[in-house]
gemmi code that builds the backbone of each chain (N, CA, C; Angstrom):
import gemmi

chains = {
    "A": [
        ("MET", (241.602, 154.553, 44.125), (242.093, 155.907, 43.862), (240.447, 156.586, 43.300)),
        ("THR", (240.099, 157.532, 43.473), (239.064, 158.569, 43.050), (239.454, 159.364, 42.212)),
        ("ALA", (239.111, 159.571, 41.445), (239.018, 161.157, 40.384), (237.897, 161.909, 40.368)),
        ("ASP", (237.480, 162.402, 41.716), (236.025, 163.018, 41.511), (236.525, 163.992, 42.451)),
        ("PRO", (236.499, 164.978, 41.591), (236.771, 166.565, 42.445), (236.406, 166.986, 43.659)),
        ("ALA", (234.946, 166.289, 43.748), (234.146, 166.138, 45.029), (234.809, 165.860, 46.094)),
        ("VAL", (235.180, 164.639, 46.226), (236.200, 163.587, 47.076), (237.293, 164.602, 47.253)),
        ("ALA", (238.356, 164.436, 46.578), (239.768, 164.916, 46.609), (240.327, 165.608, 45.558)),
        ("PRO", (241.024, 166.386, 45.665), (241.977, 166.688, 44.491), (242.456, 165.689, 43.171)),
        ("VAL", (242.067, 165.919, 42.093), (242.462, 165.024, 41.576), (243.869, 164.717, 41.156)),
        ("GLU", (244.607, 163.517, 41.327), (245.744, 163.186, 41.049), (245.786, 162.136, 40.865)),
        ("TYR", (246.687, 161.599, 39.603), (246.410, 159.680, 39.222), (247.888, 159.726, 38.653)),
        ("ASN", (248.525, 158.576, 39.052), (249.650, 158.170, 38.313), (250.493, 159.482, 38.463)),
        ("TYR", (250.839, 160.039, 39.674), (251.650, 161.250, 39.567), (251.314, 162.082, 38.801)),
        ("LYS", (250.130, 162.627, 38.284), (249.961, 163.647, 37.448), (248.631, 164.159, 37.844)),
        ("ASP", (248.793, 165.662, 38.196), (247.545, 166.674, 38.236), (246.441, 166.365, 37.093)),
        ("GLN", (245.193, 166.845, 37.402), (244.016, 167.196, 36.224), (244.606, 167.616, 35.122)),
        ("ALA", (245.216, 168.555, 35.118), (245.611, 169.138, 33.721), (246.915, 168.716, 32.930)),
        ("GLN", (247.519, 167.948, 33.609), (248.687, 166.850, 32.799), (247.723, 165.678, 32.121)),
        ("LEU", (246.774, 165.150, 33.157), (245.774, 163.943, 32.586), (245.070, 164.250, 31.381)),
        ("GLU", (244.533, 165.632, 31.378), (243.543, 165.936, 30.354), (244.690, 166.384, 29.264)),
        ("ALA", (245.790, 166.847, 29.401), (246.392, 166.945, 28.208), (247.014, 165.732, 27.645)),
        ("GLU", (247.155, 164.405, 28.155), (247.410, 163.313, 27.616), (246.186, 162.679, 26.950)),
        ("ASN", (245.232, 162.938, 27.452), (243.815, 162.238, 27.474), (242.885, 162.744, 27.577)),
        ("ALA", (241.983, 163.066, 26.539), (241.196, 164.609, 26.840), (239.642, 163.478, 27.267)),
        ("ALA", (239.753, 162.230, 27.941), (238.967, 162.033, 28.069), (238.928, 162.000, 29.597)),
        ("TRP", (239.717, 162.447, 30.147), (240.041, 163.004, 31.580), (238.876, 164.330, 32.025)),
        ("ARG", (238.685, 164.777, 30.818), (238.281, 166.136, 31.035), (236.857, 166.253, 31.389)),
        ("ASP", (235.988, 165.410, 31.045), (234.468, 165.279, 31.827), (234.256, 164.183, 32.291)),
        ("TRP", (235.235, 163.463, 33.211), (235.367, 162.341, 33.674), (235.483, 162.467, 35.069)),
        ("SER", (234.789, 161.591, 35.840), (235.418, 161.465, 37.033), (234.717, 160.092, 37.897)),
        ("GLY", (235.438, 159.418, 38.628), (235.019, 158.381, 38.835), (236.394, 157.622, 39.657)),
        ("GLU", (236.586, 156.260, 39.608), (237.568, 155.532, 40.371), (238.464, 155.176, 39.449)),
        ("GLN", (239.642, 155.066, 39.698), (240.811, 154.608, 39.034), (241.499, 153.423, 40.071)),
        ("PRO", (242.058, 152.364, 39.409), (242.726, 151.453, 40.378), (243.988, 152.033, 41.032)),
        ("GLY", (244.853, 151.208, 41.934), (246.050, 151.562, 42.387), (246.535, 150.728, 43.744)),
        ("MET", (247.629, 150.410, 43.647), (248.076, 149.763, 44.817), (249.239, 150.692, 45.713)),
        ("SER", (249.331, 150.114, 47.043), (250.260, 150.971, 47.804), (250.993, 149.815, 48.575)),
        ("ALA", (252.158, 150.366, 49.330), (253.059, 149.507, 50.347), (252.974, 150.382, 51.591)),
        ("PHE", (252.966, 149.439, 52.477), (253.092, 150.477, 53.896), (254.071, 149.417, 54.893)),
        ("ALA", (254.952, 150.233, 55.272), (255.806, 149.491, 56.428), (255.456, 149.967, 58.013)),
        ("ARG", (255.504, 149.041, 59.103), (255.301, 149.270, 60.098), (256.266, 149.230, 61.053)),
        ("ASP", (256.580, 150.538, 61.828), (257.560, 150.079, 63.021), (257.063, 150.716, 64.138)),
        ("GLY", (256.480, 149.734, 65.387), (255.837, 149.942, 66.261), (254.380, 150.528, 66.160)),
        ("ASP", (254.186, 151.526, 66.403), (253.134, 152.632, 66.138), (253.348, 153.525, 65.100)),
        ("ASP", (254.615, 153.363, 64.248), (254.844, 154.169, 63.174), (254.608, 153.601, 62.091)),
        ("VAL", (253.721, 154.054, 61.182), (253.240, 153.693, 59.886), (253.966, 154.400, 58.791)),
        ("PHE", (254.665, 153.721, 57.634), (255.282, 154.660, 56.547), (254.647, 153.949, 55.525)),
        ("HIS", (254.783, 155.239, 54.495), (254.238, 154.731, 52.757), (255.449, 154.471, 52.248)),
        ("THR", (255.639, 153.390, 51.775), (257.052, 153.066, 50.794), (256.832, 153.018, 49.356)),
        ("TYR", (255.424, 152.736, 48.763), (255.717, 152.446, 47.456), (253.973, 152.584, 46.963)),
        ("SER", (253.718, 153.137, 45.570), (252.572, 153.260, 45.207), (252.627, 153.147, 43.513)),
        ("ALA", (251.795, 152.341, 42.982), (251.711, 152.339, 41.522), (250.130, 152.198, 40.892)),
        ("TYR", (249.967, 152.825, 39.913), (248.728, 153.062, 39.302), (248.530, 152.568, 37.900)),
        ("SER", (247.312, 152.522, 36.983), (247.685, 152.238, 35.837), (248.397, 150.805, 35.425)),
        ("ARG", (249.087, 150.756, 34.401), (249.944, 149.779, 33.800), (250.985, 149.678, 34.517)),
        ("GLY", (251.132, 150.618, 35.590), (252.387, 150.402, 36.648), (252.417, 149.047, 37.618)),
        ("PHE", (250.984, 148.545, 37.443), (250.981, 147.444, 38.192), (250.438, 146.129, 37.359)),
        ("ASP", (250.673, 146.497, 35.855), (250.335, 145.592, 35.108), (250.735, 144.238, 35.273)),
        ("GLY", (251.987, 143.782, 35.739), (252.438, 142.515, 35.982), (251.298, 141.872, 37.337)),
        ("LEU", (250.748, 142.459, 37.694), (250.166, 142.055, 39.453), (248.655, 141.661, 38.564)),
        ("TRP", (248.239, 141.866, 37.535), (247.295, 141.384, 36.984), (247.821, 140.194, 36.251)),
        ("THR", (247.424, 138.983, 36.816), (248.311, 137.714, 36.389), (247.392, 137.306, 35.000)),
        ("MET", (246.295, 137.461, 35.058), (245.976, 136.814, 33.861), (246.560, 137.320, 32.645)),
        ("TRP", (246.689, 138.461, 32.682), (247.571, 138.985, 31.363), (249.003, 138.196, 31.195)),
        ("GLN", (249.507, 138.028, 32.680), (250.858, 137.377, 32.288), (250.874, 135.802, 31.498)),
        ("TRP", (249.851, 135.506, 32.210), (249.493, 134.142, 31.632), (249.209, 133.966, 30.142)),
        ("LEU", (248.306, 135.153, 29.911), (247.847, 135.101, 28.261), (249.192, 135.580, 27.208)),
        ("ASP", (249.899, 136.232, 27.884), (251.074, 136.898, 27.229), (251.968, 135.870, 26.694)),
        ("ARG", (251.652, 134.250, 27.288), (252.452, 133.006, 26.978), (251.768, 132.175, 26.101)),
        ("ALA", (250.410, 132.854, 25.946), (249.285, 132.213, 24.856), (249.627, 132.432, 23.202)),
        ("PRO", (249.440, 131.699, 22.417), (249.895, 131.904, 21.175), (249.607, 133.423, 20.618)),
        ("LEU", (248.258, 133.680, 20.986), (247.844, 135.004, 20.425), (247.841, 136.224, 21.500)),
        ("GLY", (248.359, 135.900, 22.549), (248.836, 137.032, 23.813), (247.440, 137.528, 24.335)),
        ("ARG", (247.513, 138.631, 24.657), (246.305, 139.234, 25.253), (245.102, 139.456, 23.989)),
        ("ASN", (245.239, 139.802, 23.083), (244.559, 140.053, 22.063), (243.477, 141.091, 22.609)),
        ("ASP", (243.680, 141.967, 23.278), (242.988, 142.481, 24.119), (242.077, 144.194, 23.492)),
        ("GLY", (242.728, 144.025, 21.929), (242.181, 145.085, 21.508), (240.292, 145.074, 21.547)),
        ("ASP", (239.641, 144.040, 21.396), (238.529, 143.987, 21.889), (237.921, 143.386, 23.029)),
        ("MET", (237.685, 143.836, 24.010), (237.528, 143.253, 25.292), (236.132, 142.951, 25.478)),
        ("SER", (235.310, 142.614, 24.586), (234.172, 142.566, 25.026), (233.869, 141.019, 25.271)),
        ("TRP", (234.632, 140.013, 25.001), (234.714, 138.806, 25.634), (234.766, 138.764, 27.263)),
        ("PHE", (235.307, 139.647, 27.706), (235.742, 139.960, 29.134), (234.490, 140.140, 30.108)),
        ("HIS", (234.365, 139.050, 30.934), (233.492, 139.538, 31.741), (233.843, 139.186, 33.734)),
        ("ARG", (233.387, 139.530, 34.579), (233.303, 139.012, 36.028), (233.399, 137.575, 35.807)),
        ("HIS", (234.130, 136.618, 36.834), (234.414, 135.249, 36.499), (232.934, 134.829, 36.727)),
        ("ASP", (231.912, 134.964, 36.984), (230.684, 134.320, 37.533), (229.381, 134.845, 36.470)),
        ("GLN", (229.955, 135.826, 35.392), (229.064, 136.290, 34.576), (229.397, 136.101, 33.194)),
        ("TYR", (230.404, 135.054, 32.762), (230.127, 134.473, 31.534), (229.192, 133.446, 31.215)),
        ("PRO", (228.605, 133.510, 29.942), (227.524, 132.927, 29.495), (227.793, 131.386, 29.834)),
        ("ALA", (227.067, 130.815, 30.053), (226.910, 129.172, 30.410), (227.646, 128.252, 28.872)),
        ("THR", (227.143, 129.102, 27.616), (227.766, 128.434, 26.247), (229.052, 128.991, 25.982)),
        ("ALA", (229.374, 129.937, 26.625), (230.983, 130.747, 26.363), (231.811, 129.847, 26.916)),
        ("GLY", (232.970, 130.219, 26.681), (234.445, 129.423, 27.193), (234.402, 128.041, 26.673)),
        ("ALA", (233.332, 127.439, 25.970), (233.471, 125.747, 25.101), (234.454, 126.200, 23.883)),
        ("PRO", (235.395, 125.175, 23.788), (236.109, 125.064, 22.654), (235.567, 125.488, 21.358)),
        ("SER", (236.143, 126.076, 20.144), (235.366, 126.634, 19.182), (236.020, 125.562, 18.104)),
    ],
    "B": [
        ("MET", (245.076, 125.790, 7.371), (246.467, 125.835, 7.678), (246.640, 127.586, 8.194)),
        ("THR", (247.525, 127.460, 9.148), (247.709, 128.666, 9.621), (248.390, 129.759, 8.830)),
        ("ASP", (248.399, 131.081, 8.735), (248.997, 131.916, 8.376), (250.496, 132.209, 9.469)),
        ("HIS", (250.675, 131.824, 10.376), (251.749, 132.187, 11.137), (252.630, 131.354, 10.750)),
        ("LYS", (254.143, 131.978, 10.833), (255.398, 131.153, 10.548), (255.428, 129.991, 11.057)),
        ("THR", (256.000, 128.868, 10.498), (256.189, 127.587, 11.029), (257.670, 127.174, 10.908)),
        ("GLY", (258.176, 126.403, 11.399), (259.609, 125.899, 11.243), (259.734, 124.422, 12.212)),
        ("THR", (260.651, 123.855, 11.684), (260.894, 122.760, 12.164), (261.346, 122.588, 13.793)),
        ("ARG", (261.767, 121.435, 14.683), (261.911, 121.815, 16.108), (263.229, 122.557, 16.192)),
        ("GLN", (263.912, 122.142, 15.367), (265.490, 122.854, 15.646), (265.339, 124.255, 15.304)),
        ("GLU", (264.375, 124.767, 14.249), (264.400, 125.938, 13.823), (263.900, 126.730, 15.232)),
        ("TRP", (262.973, 126.107, 15.691), (262.250, 126.533, 16.930), (263.099, 126.631, 17.898)),
        ("LEU", (263.858, 125.409, 18.363), (264.914, 125.511, 19.498), (266.108, 126.802, 19.375)),
        ("ALA", (266.234, 126.933, 18.177), (267.308, 127.936, 18.294), (266.465, 129.493, 18.220)),
        ("ALA", (265.150, 129.631, 17.832), (264.721, 130.936, 17.855), (264.808, 131.159, 19.545)),
        ("ARG", (263.859, 130.198, 20.486), (263.853, 129.998, 21.815), (264.984, 130.326, 22.341)),
        ("LEU", (266.185, 129.588, 22.142), (267.060, 130.022, 23.336), (267.387, 131.481, 22.894)),
        ("GLU", (267.386, 132.086, 21.457), (267.676, 133.249, 21.447), (266.569, 134.402, 22.185)),
        ("LEU", (265.544, 133.993, 22.129), (264.311, 134.937, 22.934), (264.720, 134.445, 24.594)),
        ("LEU", (265.296, 133.336, 24.992), (265.718, 132.967, 26.158), (266.601, 133.952, 26.787)),
        ("GLU", (267.350, 134.510, 25.866), (268.406, 135.448, 26.295), (267.767, 136.766, 27.095)),
        ("ALA", (266.753, 136.935, 25.839), (266.276, 138.398, 26.223), (265.682, 138.409, 27.222)),
        ("GLU", (264.597, 137.196, 27.354), (263.752, 136.944, 28.871), (264.779, 137.201, 30.081)),
        ("LYS", (266.085, 136.201, 30.098), (266.885, 136.466, 31.074), (267.328, 137.853, 31.837)),
        ("ALA", (267.643, 138.348, 30.515), (267.998, 139.915, 30.664), (266.841, 140.854, 31.419)),
        ("LEU", (265.711, 140.606, 30.657), (264.206, 141.304, 31.641), (264.198, 140.650, 33.103)),
        ("THR", (264.594, 139.655, 33.384), (264.146, 139.161, 34.612), (265.318, 139.458, 35.337)),
        ("ARG", (266.796, 139.655, 35.099), (267.548, 140.417, 35.776), (267.355, 141.867, 35.668)),
        ("ARG", (266.981, 142.498, 35.281), (266.440, 144.018, 35.121), (265.218, 144.260, 36.074)),
        ("SER", (264.548, 142.997, 35.934), (263.237, 143.282, 37.001), (263.947, 143.075, 38.446)),
        ("ASP", (264.679, 142.072, 38.540), (265.195, 142.059, 39.992), (265.762, 143.114, 40.328)),
        ("GLU", (266.595, 144.030, 39.355), (267.254, 145.183, 39.784), (266.242, 146.156, 40.395)),
        ("LEU", (265.468, 146.087, 39.322), (264.366, 147.493, 39.928), (263.593, 146.823, 40.882)),
        ("ALA", (263.717, 146.090, 41.282), (262.556, 145.504, 42.617), (263.475, 145.929, 43.503)),
        ("ARG", (264.921, 145.730, 43.772), (265.829, 146.278, 44.553), (265.764, 147.935, 44.730)),
        ("GLN", (265.535, 148.488, 43.477), (265.616, 150.086, 43.906), (264.078, 150.549, 44.002)),
        ("ARG", (263.200, 149.770, 43.795), (261.934, 149.826, 44.661), (262.161, 150.026, 46.018)),
        ("ARG", (262.659, 148.920, 46.542), (262.735, 149.143, 47.881), (263.962, 149.759, 48.748)),
        ("GLU", (264.482, 150.346, 47.690), (265.332, 151.628, 48.161), (264.464, 152.856, 48.191)),
        ("LEU", (263.422, 153.402, 48.107), (262.728, 154.348, 47.989), (262.592, 154.956, 49.718)),
        ("PRO", (262.940, 156.129, 49.589), (262.326, 156.527, 51.162), (261.453, 156.335, 51.502)),
        ("TRP", (261.131, 155.853, 52.752), (260.030, 155.873, 53.432), (259.195, 157.198, 53.895)),
        ("VAL", (258.073, 157.221, 53.514), (257.416, 158.708, 54.225), (256.212, 158.341, 55.212)),
        ("ARG", (256.670, 158.915, 56.561), (255.790, 158.506, 57.364), (254.469, 159.307, 57.145)),
        ("VAL", (253.655, 158.444, 57.707), (252.149, 158.484, 57.368), (251.378, 159.458, 58.662)),
        ("GLU", (251.082, 160.685, 58.209), (250.640, 161.515, 59.919), (249.256, 161.537, 59.546)),
        ("LYS", (248.702, 161.455, 58.448), (246.779, 161.586, 58.572), (246.561, 160.367, 59.420)),
        ("ASP", (245.235, 160.747, 59.886), (244.557, 159.497, 60.653), (243.549, 158.795, 59.768)),
        ("TYR", (244.130, 158.245, 58.987), (243.259, 157.137, 57.969), (242.009, 156.351, 58.667)),
        ("ARG", (241.055, 156.276, 58.697), (240.021, 155.479, 59.586), (239.163, 154.878, 58.136)),
        ("PHE", (239.260, 153.333, 58.602), (238.336, 152.066, 57.821), (237.357, 151.558, 58.350)),
        ("ALA", (236.215, 151.417, 57.971), (235.322, 150.326, 58.097), (235.704, 149.100, 57.780)),
        ("THR", (235.537, 148.156, 58.761), (235.856, 146.849, 58.267), (234.980, 146.111, 58.972)),
        ("GLU", (234.972, 144.124, 58.641), (234.038, 143.461, 59.405), (234.273, 143.475, 60.731)),
        ("ASP", (235.689, 143.753, 60.826), (235.548, 143.405, 62.519), (235.739, 144.990, 63.127)),
        ("GLY", (235.152, 146.267, 62.319), (235.177, 147.341, 63.178), (236.038, 148.468, 62.534)),
        ("ASP", (235.908, 149.695, 63.188), (236.791, 150.712, 62.674), (237.981, 150.143, 62.830)),
        ("ALA", (238.725, 150.666, 61.982), (240.202, 150.515, 62.229), (240.833, 151.665, 61.680)),
        ("SER", (242.149, 151.778, 62.089), (243.373, 152.909, 61.667), (244.115, 152.376, 60.542)),
        ("LEU", (244.953, 153.000, 59.931), (245.959, 152.364, 59.040), (247.016, 151.117, 59.754)),
        ("ARG", (247.183, 151.518, 60.818), (248.144, 150.934, 61.696), (247.291, 149.647, 62.069)),
        ("ASP", (246.339, 149.535, 62.634), (245.253, 148.683, 62.802), (245.194, 147.647, 61.594)),
        ("LEU", (245.286, 147.978, 60.572), (244.879, 147.165, 59.355), (246.305, 146.431, 59.065)),
        ("PHE", (247.123, 146.558, 59.650), (248.469, 145.548, 59.620), (248.293, 144.164, 60.147)),
        ("GLY", (247.429, 144.333, 61.515), (247.128, 143.095, 62.146), (248.499, 142.668, 62.701)),
        ("GLY", (249.227, 143.708, 63.267), (250.253, 143.212, 63.944), (251.649, 142.673, 62.991)),
        ("ARG", (251.336, 142.832, 61.972), (252.291, 142.569, 60.672), (253.319, 143.332, 60.473)),
        ("SER", (254.223, 143.273, 59.973), (255.429, 144.617, 59.849), (255.160, 145.446, 58.547)),
        ("GLN", (254.411, 144.732, 57.419), (254.398, 145.222, 56.157), (252.863, 144.818, 55.799)),
        ("MET", (252.453, 145.975, 54.767), (251.330, 145.726, 54.477), (251.011, 146.095, 52.786)),
        ("LEU", (250.472, 145.165, 51.908), (249.953, 145.681, 50.848), (248.539, 146.074, 50.472)),
        ("VAL", (248.301, 147.375, 49.891), (246.873, 147.592, 49.909), (246.734, 147.756, 48.463)),
        ("TYR", (245.334, 147.366, 48.281), (245.116, 147.382, 46.677), (243.820, 147.959, 46.617)),
        ("HIS", (243.755, 149.110, 45.834), (242.498, 150.051, 45.689), (241.530, 149.588, 44.879)),
        ("PHE", (240.435, 148.843, 45.339), (239.564, 148.170, 44.366), (238.517, 149.014, 43.625)),
        ("MET", (238.345, 149.369, 42.532), (237.350, 150.267, 42.023), (235.994, 149.820, 42.163)),
        ("PHE", (235.416, 150.372, 43.345), (233.828, 150.394, 43.545), (233.080, 151.521, 43.957)),
        ("ASP", (232.583, 152.313, 43.136), (232.103, 153.464, 43.400), (231.069, 152.897, 44.236)),
        ("PRO", (230.744, 154.111, 45.286), (229.478, 153.935, 46.156), (228.031, 153.568, 45.529)),
        ("ASP", (228.081, 154.272, 44.199), (226.753, 154.075, 43.834), (226.476, 152.873, 42.709)),
        ("TRP", (227.668, 152.036, 42.891), (227.631, 150.797, 42.111), (227.234, 149.596, 42.945)),
        ("ASP", (226.631, 148.692, 42.178), (225.999, 147.584, 42.859), (226.909, 146.483, 42.847)),
        ("GLU", (227.825, 146.366, 41.764), (229.127, 145.351, 41.827), (230.329, 145.781, 41.357)),
        ("GLY", (231.369, 145.062, 41.871), (232.831, 145.809, 41.822), (233.342, 145.916, 40.352)),
        ("CYS", (234.189, 146.692, 40.248), (234.815, 146.932, 38.756), (235.242, 145.391, 38.229)),
        ("PRO", (234.921, 145.085, 37.139), (234.994, 143.726, 36.288), (236.703, 143.413, 36.590)),
        ("SER", (237.302, 144.611, 35.698), (238.924, 144.453, 35.484), (239.569, 144.416, 37.113)),
        ("CYS", (238.915, 145.078, 38.220), (239.654, 145.121, 39.326), (239.327, 143.427, 40.338)),
        ("SER", (238.130, 143.197, 39.357), (237.598, 141.779, 40.237), (238.475, 140.545, 39.447)),
        ("ALA", (239.028, 140.877, 38.299), (239.829, 140.045, 37.642), (241.331, 139.840, 38.548)),
        ("VAL", (241.899, 141.242, 38.888), (242.980, 141.387, 39.293), (243.045, 140.632, 40.825)),
        ("THR", (241.746, 140.564, 41.686), (241.643, 140.090, 42.475), (241.579, 138.607, 42.604)),
        ("ASP", (240.858, 137.985, 41.517), (241.176, 136.455, 41.228), (242.574, 136.135, 41.410)),
        ("GLY", (243.529, 137.202, 40.808), (244.940, 136.726, 40.624), (245.423, 136.831, 41.855)),
        ("PHE", (245.281, 137.567, 42.697), (246.067, 137.597, 44.341), (245.128, 136.960, 45.477)),
        ("ALA", (243.925, 136.735, 45.458), (243.520, 136.256, 46.475), (243.758, 134.983, 46.983)),
        ("GLY", (244.244, 134.126, 46.286), (244.828, 132.901, 46.554), (246.534, 133.239, 47.080)),
        ("SER", (247.150, 134.362, 47.017), (248.206, 134.583, 47.613), (248.300, 134.919, 49.128)),
        ("ILE", (247.162, 135.219, 49.262), (247.299, 136.166, 50.650), (247.699, 134.994, 51.639)),
        ("PRO", (247.175, 134.057, 51.879), (247.898, 133.024, 53.027), (249.123, 132.946, 53.222)),
        ("HIS", (249.567, 133.245, 51.775), (251.260, 132.815, 51.370), (252.177, 134.517, 52.096)),
        ("PHE", (251.194, 135.503, 51.928), (251.581, 136.928, 52.037), (251.829, 136.943, 53.465)),
        ("GLU", (250.539, 136.582, 54.302), (250.412, 136.657, 55.729), (251.573, 135.830, 56.842)),
        ("HIS", (251.895, 134.551, 56.017), (252.942, 133.761, 56.727), (254.255, 134.561, 56.412)),
        ("HIS", (254.097, 135.790, 55.385), (255.522, 136.283, 55.569), (255.816, 137.691, 55.840)),
        ("ASP", (254.606, 137.740, 56.845), (254.732, 138.864, 57.541), (253.958, 140.049, 57.048)),
        ("VAL", (253.442, 140.180, 55.968), (252.889, 140.917, 54.978), (251.195, 140.966, 55.137)),
        ("ALA", (250.589, 141.845, 55.472), (249.376, 141.909, 55.725), (248.724, 142.192, 54.122)),
        ("PHE", (247.462, 142.249, 53.848), (247.183, 142.357, 53.006), (245.571, 142.522, 52.959)),
        ("VAL", (245.340, 144.071, 52.079), (243.732, 144.533, 52.554), (243.568, 145.077, 50.985)),
        ("VAL", (242.394, 145.042, 50.864), (241.721, 145.654, 49.684), (240.682, 146.723, 50.333)),
        ("VAL", (240.987, 148.161, 49.391), (240.069, 149.129, 50.171), (239.468, 149.518, 48.764)),
        ("SER", (238.426, 150.548, 49.248), (237.152, 150.621, 48.526), (236.308, 151.789, 48.832)),
        ("ARG", (235.474, 152.399, 48.347), (234.690, 153.863, 48.615), (233.210, 153.235, 48.656)),
        ("ALA", (232.869, 152.179, 48.357), (231.516, 151.638, 48.653), (231.230, 151.307, 49.992)),
        ("PRO", (229.896, 151.246, 50.278), (229.437, 151.261, 51.790), (230.056, 149.513, 52.028)),
        ("LEU", (230.242, 149.365, 53.471), (230.874, 148.024, 53.674), (229.883, 146.836, 53.315)),
        ("GLY", (228.872, 146.910, 53.415), (227.683, 145.884, 53.121), (228.076, 145.312, 51.786)),
        ("LYS", (228.047, 146.295, 50.765), (228.352, 146.130, 49.221), (229.589, 145.462, 49.200)),
        ("LEU", (230.542, 145.669, 49.603), (231.847, 144.853, 49.610), (232.050, 143.688, 50.105)),
        ("VAL", (231.412, 143.448, 51.260), (231.403, 142.128, 51.747), (230.246, 141.161, 51.072)),
        ("GLY", (229.102, 141.660, 50.541), (228.015, 140.748, 49.689), (229.092, 140.541, 48.402)),
        ("TYR", (229.684, 141.462, 47.818), (230.331, 141.026, 46.573), (231.417, 140.250, 46.583)),
        ("LYS", (232.372, 140.233, 48.093), (233.550, 139.130, 48.243), (232.875, 137.978, 48.289)),
        ("ARG", (231.677, 137.984, 48.823), (231.001, 136.442, 49.316), (230.487, 136.008, 47.882)),
        ("ARG", (230.060, 136.803, 46.934), (229.517, 136.558, 45.854), (230.833, 135.803, 45.149)),
        ("MET", (231.777, 136.633, 45.164), (233.009, 136.224, 44.096), (233.901, 135.142, 44.893)),
        ("GLY", (233.771, 134.766, 46.105), (234.255, 133.671, 46.619), (235.654, 133.845, 47.068)),
        ("TRP", (236.064, 135.137, 47.485), (237.300, 136.050, 47.642), (237.467, 135.734, 49.324)),
        ("ASP", (238.489, 135.057, 49.625), (238.645, 135.322, 51.435), (239.922, 136.567, 51.467)),
        ("VAL", (239.222, 137.835, 51.333), (240.213, 138.914, 51.464), (239.356, 139.820, 52.673)),
        ("ARG", (240.481, 140.733, 53.321), (240.135, 141.605, 53.814), (239.491, 142.801, 53.302)),
        ("TRP", (238.682, 143.280, 53.319), (238.164, 144.534, 52.711), (237.691, 145.709, 53.257)),
        ("GLY", (238.213, 146.622, 53.080), (237.824, 147.687, 54.027), (237.256, 148.981, 53.191)),
        ("LEU", (236.285, 149.595, 53.732), (236.115, 151.204, 53.340), (236.932, 152.029, 53.836)),
        ("VAL", (237.021, 153.017, 52.951), (238.105, 154.251, 53.464), (236.987, 155.446, 53.902)),
        ("VAL", (236.726, 155.237, 55.524), (235.675, 156.463, 55.492), (236.090, 157.778, 55.771)),
        ("ARG", (237.201, 157.713, 56.504), (237.465, 159.370, 56.638), (238.288, 159.848, 55.841)),
        ("GLN", (239.462, 159.455, 54.963), (240.134, 160.053, 54.257), (239.907, 159.266, 52.711)),
        ("GLN", (240.442, 159.714, 51.768), (240.736, 158.973, 50.557), (241.943, 158.777, 50.668)),
        ("LEU", (242.404, 157.257, 50.328), (243.501, 156.708, 50.729), (244.699, 157.261, 49.678)),
        ("GLN", (245.197, 158.400, 49.449), (245.650, 158.494, 47.886), (246.744, 159.254, 48.559)),
        ("LEU", (247.939, 158.363, 48.331), (249.319, 158.841, 48.954), (250.043, 159.318, 47.797)),
        ("ARG", (250.865, 160.182, 47.886), (251.525, 160.901, 46.685), (252.959, 160.588, 47.168)),
        ("LEU", (253.729, 160.442, 46.300), (255.442, 160.575, 46.643), (255.489, 161.776, 46.547)),
        ("PRO", (256.668, 162.614, 47.301), (256.941, 163.924, 47.007), (257.597, 164.377, 45.469)),
        ("ARG", (257.095, 165.237, 44.699), (257.871, 165.451, 43.577), (258.723, 166.534, 43.692)),
        ("ASP", (258.736, 167.158, 44.804), (259.591, 168.359, 45.249), (260.477, 167.983, 46.249)),
        ("GLY", (260.877, 166.857, 46.429), (262.057, 166.512, 47.433), (261.512, 166.683, 49.003)),
        ("ARG", (260.428, 167.411, 49.222), (259.704, 167.762, 50.681), (259.248, 166.293, 50.951)),
        ("SER", (259.164, 165.743, 52.150), (258.321, 164.793, 52.731), (256.980, 165.089, 52.664)),
        ("ARG", (256.146, 164.252, 52.268), (254.779, 164.675, 52.627), (253.825, 163.466, 52.149)),
        ("SER", (252.783, 163.340, 52.722), (252.125, 162.154, 52.691), (250.262, 162.337, 52.810)),
        ("GLY", (249.647, 161.914, 52.076), (248.394, 162.087, 52.296), (247.978, 162.621, 51.628)),
        ("THR", (246.356, 162.726, 51.005), (245.707, 164.138, 50.924), (244.411, 163.423, 51.148)),
        ("SER", (243.500, 164.244, 51.200), (241.913, 164.218, 51.634), (241.233, 164.951, 50.664)),
    ],
}
model = gemmi.Model(1)
for chain_id, residues in chains.items():
    chain = gemmi.Chain(chain_id)
    for i, (resn, *xyz) in enumerate(residues, 1):
        res = gemmi.Residue()
        res.name, res.seqid = resn, gemmi.SeqId(i, " ")
        for name, pos in zip(("N", "CA", "C"), xyz):
            atom = gemmi.Atom()
            atom.name, atom.element = name, gemmi.Element(name[0])
            atom.pos, atom.b_iso = gemmi.Position(*pos), 0.0
            res.add_atom(atom)
        chain.add_residue(res)
    model.add_chain(chain)
structure = gemmi.Structure()
structure.add_model(model)
structure.setup_entities()
């Protein structure tokens, strides 16, 4: 999903630019990418859109969090500085402390 | 010594059984929500979305690969970026291993992004994902559910 007015009119999570800005001022001067998922059905040559979800609407599909929800300290996601792409963790990190 | 509340095994079991009831209620609610999700009206896709894929140009229908259902993940990969979004990468770590299961359940799974195909293919190889990744070339894949009750799909 892109939130770049040069590409498409901004709409995200079923809200337009004005609604998004009203909820979070950070949307005002920002453009770029946002994640989303969609589902489609095919009947012969016909294709149908059946479902879409955005933002925390697919929280459950980010399976890392589902496991961390069952760890003693949970997501502990106030500080995300620990989090990297899986091939970018420093070699010394991830060891037991 | 931990600051967290501690207890005996018996105390834990009593609290766990109480929590189990709440978990079961959530599971049942989640099952019901999934059923309601499947009851949403289907909206015919009229726009001719085009994708660049490793197998060549494809329509939305082509991406099904003959299957009857398709799940699409929009992966944040701005055309100017050299690597994909870290959060989307973690999400992809989660679903990539499930794709063979989806495909044997008549469900195609496709990742779409806006970056050039070469960047997408290079990044998926780096990350070790066996996923079908397409570049949305003609239309931004941004489908809206009708707010006003009128059937409507797609935007450009």
